[in-house]
C-alpha angles and dihedrals in degrees: 000000000000134000109233123189123182126186113189142165115208120179146152121207098284096037091049092053090053094047093056096065114134116269095029109107116207095217134022109249091212089071089056090054090051092052091050094050093048091047092054090051092046094052090067094055098078112092122199116242118265114251114246114248105247097165090132090069103098133184098266143007114267090225111059092184114171094337110174140161099258120113120212120221104235094206105044101023089219090161090076092058095222117127091191091056091048090053092051092047092051092048092048093052091057103035109030111119095217090056092048090049089052090050090054089051088056090055090049093049092047090053090050090050091053091048092050093047090052089072088072093061131066121256125226130190138175116235132191138168139181121194132175116187118184128170105183090223125143119279093253092058092044088066087075099026104035129186106254128202113180134178118190134178135165151125125272122203126191131179132172104208108225095219096150099036101249094129092043091051091049090050091049091050092050091048090050089050088054091049089049089052089051089054088045089064089052089048091052091048091047094051095041096048094047090048090050089051092047094050090046092053091048090049094050092043092051091050092050091048091048091052093049092044091053090052091049090048092053090051092048092050090051087051090050091050093051092045091053089051090051089050090054089052091048093247097112134042129236088248092062091049094051092046093052092044091050091053090052091051090048091054091047090053091059093062101070094057089050091051089049092050091050092051095044095049091047090051091048092053089052090052090051089051092050094247133134125244092260095056118112122222121199090204089061097048107152090208091068111089112253119256133166122232115256117255111238126210102263123208110210093193121198125328092240089057088057089068089059098043103046111080094201089062090051088052092051092047094050091047089054092049090048091054088049090054090050089052089056089049093053090048091052091051088071091067131071124288116225117204129184122197136176137174127190129179151109133267135196117207131190122188117193090338093310109131110220117201115264113265135196124235135194138181122190119178140166122193140173132195121206118192111230105168129008102150092256094303096131094043090050089051089055092050092047093051091045089056089050090052092051091047091051090050091051091047089053091050090048091050092051092047091048091049092052091051091047090057094045093049092046092051091050094047093047093047094050092045089051089054091047091049091053090054093048090047088057090051091052091050090051092049091049090053090047092050091052091053090046091054091050091050091047092053089051092050095242095121131030131236094268093059090049090051089050090056089049092051091050091053094048091047089053091048090051090054090047090051090052089052093048090049091050091048092051091047089048090053090050089050091050090050088052092048091050093052103263102297150339130274132202090225111025113210116255102237104148120098119244093246091056095043091052090060097051119104112214 
């Protein structure tokens, strides 16, 4: 049930002249006072959104890790010093299908924002009609039921006056949806580029491990051959032969999974670049010797800067603000709607062939509708939207908390892997020194070929472990870049709303 009041002034030329006589007001001024009073009450119904509680955002990360002063370029990834990786990243940003889908969502959201903002402006349309009504009755009857030929044309204007802010809140929500879609493109680019980098590191690491494993397998097979010769000469037992042969078979069994991993990661990179399986990539040329990207010193910055860098947090924040705007819209729907309409034009009328002179017409009206009884529907809509706003706020808090833990965990993992890599590098240095002594002893005839091969196998095994550590370090650096939002900027964009910034604790 709604109370609807409409005040209008409809006139043609003659009626209009009669209605403009002195002393005859067109509208009752008391209705204007009523509108003003209701508007003043309605202006106090919109409540500002509650600021999310981000008290867990402290001044620094508890794990400093390898914090340095270098800044990574989020677009080109120059900090990793790998031109092939840079080329793949650039191609992914322009050709990845997820990014292109996100860009189409931006177009969709922008169109929705324009449509929502149009409610704040009046609408105008040109109307026209032509009718010809004939009965074929005798002339006497046509005196009461005449043949009518009418031509009518004019302009209609309509405008819903946004007194209580419902249209403005809807436009704000749509604009925030568009801004969220913009950040969604950045989120897609952020996820795609870090995934390309991750797959590339795995691909290079698998190729390096395969190369080293093949070298180790050749050494082990040479050891097996010499051991069989020693068995034939009675200098080695069958047990030694089976042990050495089993080790060679074990090493050979590790090659097929590596070949599979190389093929799968290469195919995954092609998918991320929007390419088919048959496409060739110069950056993934198998003829180029494998090499892992260097791990730069990464500066995590301050936790509060993380909120500005990570695009997924900007998406969550804008979604929360959009739900807050929709809450204001649902609150404003409980108050009257004020609509203004007008039509102006000219019509030409003929009755039984008699051509009446063209006359002008006009219709000016203002109406408002006040809901009186709707069985709690509007109030329920407010409660439902309020719950959505609170849920969006909690989702934003969860996203921020998860981002902080991502950075902390990445810093810990990278720091520990750096320590592990330093230990394994020491092992490699020791094995190299041992191999050099073994070669000297072999030249002097103090050790045989088998003992020299054993020193070579020990060195290659240590290099395999070091390669695993280097791969893990590079993957840890990629994960840290992902946790930090894809890169660092000299002047981070200010994307947080004032009400959210005021609640942050530096």
